[in-house]
C-alpha positions, -999 to 999 in steps of 0.1 A, spaced: 314 327 -4 307 362 10 317 396 -1 339 417 21 337 453 31 367 474 18 382 503 36 408 516 12 410 533 -21 381 541 -44 363 523 -71 371 505 -94 394 482 -74 401 446 -70 400 428 -36 434 412 -42 451 427 -12 424 416 13 433 446 35 404 441 60 401 457 84 423 488 79 422 521 63 440 537 33 442 572 19 420 581 -11 449 598 -28 484 583 -24 518 599 -32 549 585 -46 555 551 -61 531 525 -50 550 500 -28 531 470 -40 528 476 -77 534 439 -81 499 433 -68 471 440 -91 455 464 -66 488 483 -64 489 485 -102 454 499 -104 460 525 -77 491 537 -96 469 541 -127 442 560 -107 468 584 -93 481 591 -128 446 601 -138 442 622 -107 475 640 -114 459 656 -145 433 675 -124 430 713 -127 405 738 -113 395 769 -132 376 800 -119 359 814 -150 327 832 -159 316 832 -123 320 794 -121 343 768 -106 352 743 -133 371 711 -127 392 700 -156 409 666 -160 429 679 -179 424 712 -197 420 698 -232 385 685 -237 395 654 -256 418 644 -229 391 650 -203 367 627 -221 393 600 -227 402 601 -190 366 603 -180 362 565 -185 383 562 -154 375 591 -131 337 589 -137 338 561 -111 352 581 -82 349 618 -88 319 639 -77 322 667 -103 315 653 -137 291 676 -155 307 710 -150 332 711 -178 309 695 -204 282 719 -194 305 749 -196 317 738 -231 281 733 -243 270 767 -229 296 783 -251 289 763 -283 294 785 -314 267 796 -337 284 775 -364 279 744 -343 314 734 -332 326 732 -296 357 747 -281 383 721 -271 404 737 -244 403 762 -216 436 779 -212 453 811 -201 451 836 -229 489 837 -229 492 800 -236 508 793 -269 478 773 -282 456 804 -276 481 832 -285 495 820 -317 488 785 -328 450 789 -333 446 822 -350 477 843 -345 467 878 -334 431 877 -346 412 879 -314 379 883 -333 380 847 -346 351 824 -338 378 799 -328 385 819 -296 364 833 -268 381 854 -241 370 859 -205 378 887 -181 408 877 -159 429 861 -186 413 828 -196 401 818 -230 384 790 -248 400 779 -281 395 755 -309 423 742 -332 404 743 -365 420 713 -380 407 690 -353 376 670 -364 369 649 -333 356 672 -306 319 670 -316 317 632 -315 338 631 -283 313 655 -266 285 629 -273 307 602 -258 314 623 -227 279 633 -221 267 597 -224 293 585 -198 282 612 -173 245 604 -179 252 568 -171 270 577 -139 244 602 -127 210 593 -143 203 630 -147 177 629 -175 169 666 -172 206 675 -179 206 650 -208 175 667 -224 193 701 -221 225 687 -237 209 667 -265 200 694 -291 235 709 -286 251 675 -293 230 670 -323 239 705 -336 276 695 -333 272 663 -353 251 680 -379 280 705 -382 305 677 -387 284 661 -414 276 692 -434 301 720 -431 324 725 -461 355 723 -439 344 691 -422 324 670 -447 333 655 -481 299 650 -498 313 630 -527 323 603 -502 298 608 -474 327 610 -449 342 635 -424 375 651 -434 403 669 -417 436 686 -425 463 659 -432 476 646 -398 489 615 -380 458 597 -367 438 621 -345 467 645 -337 467 682 -341 494 692 -366 500 688 -403 530 684 -426 544 708 -450 542 745 -453 515 749 -427 534 730 -400 542 754 -372 517 779 -385 483 787 -368 465 754 -371 437 767 -394 422 751 -424 436 772 -453 422 774 -488 450 751 -500 454 730 -469 461 693 -476 429 676 -467 423 639 -460 397 615 -447 409 599 -415 391 567 -406 391 574 -368 370 606 -372 344 586 -390 342 557 -367 339 582 -339 310 600 -356 294 566 -363 295 557 -326 281 592 -316 252 587 -339 244 554 -323 246 571 -288 223 599 -300 197 573 -310 199 559 -275 195 594 -260 164 601 -281 149 568 -272 154 576 -235 135 608 -242 107 589 -257 113 601 -293 114 569 -313 112 585 -348 143 607 -341 161 576 -326 155 556 -358 167 586 -379 200 586 -361 204 549 -365 197 552 -402 223 580 -405 248 559 -386 243 529 -409 247 551 -440 280 564 -426 292 529 -417 286 518 -452 308 546 -465 335 538 -440 336 502 -452 334 511 -489 362 537 -488 383 530 -457 383 493 -450 410 476 -471 403 440 -462 429 439 -434 428 471 -414 413 506 -418 432 527 -442 450 555 -422 442 584 -445 424 588 -478 439 619 -494 416 643 -512 436 672 -528 472 659 -524 493 628 -527 504 626 -490 540 616 -484 543 587 -508 535 561 -482 510 533 -487 483 544 -462 467 510 -464 496 494 -446 498 520 -418 485 507 -385 476 536 -362 463 538 -326 427 545 -336 423 510 -351 413 496 -317 393 527 -309 373 518 -340 368 482 -328 356 493 -294 333 519 -309 314 491 -327 324 503 -361 342 470 -370 324 437 -373 338 408 -353 356 395 -385 371 429 -391 382 432 -354 399 398 -356 417 409 -388 430 440 -371 441 421 -340 459 395 -361 478 423 -377 490 436 -343 500 401 -334 518 396 -367 538 428 -363 547 419 -327 561 386 -339 581 403 -366 601 419 -338 624 449 -338 601 471 -317 598 475 -279 561 466 -282 533 466 -308 512 494 -293 520 517 -322 510 553 -326 518 546 -363 535 517 -380 552 521 -404 558 557 -396 564 585 -421 601 592 -426 593 627 -414 561 643 -404 563 680 -395 595 681 -375 591 645 -361 613 618 -376 599 583 -379 598 566 -345 594 598 -325 563 612 -307 531 604 -325 550 594 -357 559 559 -347 564 558 -309 547 531 -287 517 543 -268 500 532 -236 468 546 -251 470 520 -279 479 493 -254 447 499 -233 424 500 -263 441 469 -278 438 449 -246 401 458 -244 395 448 -280 414 415 -275 392 406 -245 360 413 -264 369 393 -295 383 360 -284 420 369 -278 417 368 -240 452 355 -234 466 382 -256 446 409 -237 460 395 -204 495 394 -218 493 431 -226 481 440 -191 510 419 -176 535 437 -198 521 471 -187 522 461 -150 558 451 -154 565 485 -169 548 502 -140 569 482 -116 601 491 -135 595 528 -141 572 537 -112 546 549 -136 530 543 -171 544 566 -197 522 582 -223 546 572 -251 576 549 -252 606 549 -275 601 520 -300 636 508 -296 643 507 -259 611 517 -241 624 550 -228 600 577 -219 589 599 -249 577 631 -233 545 647 -244 508 641 -237 487 638 -206 500 610 -182 464 600 -173 452 592 -208 470 559 -212 463 551 -175 426 556 -181 426 533 -211 443 506 -192 418 509 -163 390 506 -189 405 474 -203 407 460 -168 372 471 -159 352 460 -190 376 435 -205 391 415 -177 367 421 -148 340 422 -174 317 448 -159 299 470 -184 271 495 -177 246 488 -205 220 511 -191 221 538 -165 237 534 -131 242 497 -140 205 490 -141 215 466 -170 247 449 -162 270 433 -187 287 406 -167 317 390 -186 344 381 -161 375 366 -177 397 358 -147 402 323 -158 428 335 -183 449 349 -155 454 316 -136 438 331 -105 413 310 -87 399 337 -64 392 374 -68 369 402 -57 362 432 -78 344 465 -70 331 492 -92 303 517 -96 298 555 -94 306 573 -62 287 604 -75 254 585 -74 263 560 -46 262 531 -70 281 500 -61 287 468 -81 307 441 -63 314 404 -70 335 376 -58 349 348 -79 361 313 -71 372 285 -95 375 249 -85 379 217 -106 342 212 -113 326 246 -109 329 284 -112 312 304 -85 303 340 -83 285 361 -57 272 393 -72 255 423 -57 246 452 -80 218 478 -85 207 460 -117 174 447 -127 189 426 -154 222 407 -157 235 399 -192 260 371 -185 288 361 -209 313 342 -188 345 328 -201 349 291 -193 383 275 -185 401 260 -215 391 224 -221 358 227 -202 321 232 -211 291 242 -190 272 213 -174 246 235 -157 238 269 -143 225 275 -108 213 308 -95 207 308 -58 208 270 -60 180 269 -86 187 257 -121 186 284 -147 187 286 -185 219 292 -204 235 287 -238 271 282 -249 287 305 -274 321 303 -291 341 335 -297 369 321 -319 383 292 -298 369 306 -265 339 290 -250 314 312 -230 283 305 -210 256 331 -218 226 338 -197 201 365 -188 189 370 -153 160 393 -142 169 401 -106 158 424 -77 183 453 -76 208 453 -48 202 417 -38 229 391 -36 230 366 -63 248 333 -60 258 322 -96 273 288 -101 285 273 -134 290 236 -132 319 224 -154 329 192 -172 359 184 -192 357 181 -230 
């Protein structure tokens, strides 16, 4: 088996079309003609991410935004980090303008935009929540949001992995730490009696509250209804773990251990106050009674973010996934990729089943599929991707949100966010390629193609910004599973899903027997192995199979 050269598209991509030789445009237009192919589906998703691109000319700089809201930029970064060449600029710009208090701005907009003009602070141009630039642009922060600081950590880490720019990482690191320290100490952000991050009462991570302050400038007022939302806390937990890795890269072991200790303390508080034995409790109300709903039964889209952030144990992850499956089987909804289930009867001006208050989200679908692949629900993860591909074929795109009754488009939100989450599920969940170091020097190799019924596949990923390419071919026959892998890694951490009803009878690497172990993830059998390899050399990996 040999790897082919590809002449179309950009990474990540499959080699399903086998369009060799031939050429294709980097950026397509219109509905992809072969959406039924997996390549066509992935290119459609890529174009939706690219659609969210903006360019700003501000403060003497050209800044690329994808899109203008920082959280959306970072969520979509998991896709466009593979093919774009301008990754650091927006994060650097935001860090350069970090406030003295420690928080980051979350959007760059025209100063006439409604979020700047009225919804942040009304007419108060002197607020620290706003920063104006000559020429009509402004940075803004919606005060009730509590996720920007931990998302900045996630974004910087992704860019560092793609570029390997340690000097930039060293410059960013104290600013990131200042942001997390702000989240875990400021009176508007931190509940010391619980040891947890708080926010103004909202649906999941979204940016509006219910009651008398709905439709007002989105500030935290003296009598604002405050709650602890689990997703803010699992996000800060993950950020602390990343900060430990960053400090270790910089050779500062004592600071790394300190961040790990803080992360574990936070995780214990999350489990104590927010894990209810089945799922994470949506909101823990502090100075109000909410809307009379049992928040312990409310399944919101950050449940699977919390799994994939590593804040849930495997047992907790399985419990959450089982709850999604159970609610799907109960029927009555277009899909189980809930923004919130059950929804509030009314939240702000949104009735139950509309917008973030109960619609169906492609964002949740992508994160749910990734969690399913990682925790022994591989067939379920593949089923989600198949349903999404069918939607793309039917509608010509993936919607951000769907009507829970009939699957119609629910307008609102960036079109690329859900697309990026689905690409992430394909990349790390199905194709099973995970950068566990920097520029794939440590490669997580967990292909799960056997669940699809395909017997041959090629897959390509990497980072175009640093000319980093990972490629592998896969072939399944009755008695063996073969891979040919070429990557810039020095270490391969293999975790390969075996066909149902088989076990591994041996591992050959370049025709030489190698050590392996078998591991069970629920009912799924995996072959695990570690290979120390010469970077950018071709490795022939063969798993011999026997029936059980």
